[in-house]
N, C-alpha and C positions, 0 to 999 in steps of 0.2 A: 228184967236186966237187959240192957241194950248193948249188944256186941260192938256196934259202931262207936258208941260213947267211950267204951273201955279202950278200944284201939286209938281213938282220937286223943284221949287223955294221955295215953302212953307216949304217942308221937310228940305231943306238946311238951310233956315233962322232960323228954330227952331220949337218948338212944335206949331202946329196950334192953335191960340187963338180962332178961329171961327170954331168950329167943324161942324156947320151947313153948312157953305160955302164949307169947305173941302169935306164933305159928298156929296154935290151936284156935285162937280168935279168927285168924285169917281163913283157916279151913272152914270154920263155921259160916263165914261170910264169903262164899265162893265167888259171887259176883264182883266184890270189891277187893278180893284177895291180891290179884296181880297188881291192880292199881295202887293199893296201899303199899305193897312191897316196893314198887318202883319209886313211889313218893318218899318213903322212908329212906331208901338207899340214896336217892339224889339229895335229900336233906342232910344226911349225916356223912355224906362222902366228902 
């Protein structure tokens, strides 16, 4: 199970309705956590 794919799919589908679940994925992927967070915020802002 690839965390990156799960996060990518969520971002493509639209704003994550379950922030808790998304945050869990981000926590697992520490290296890309901040980058993904900023990318998501700028996309949905």
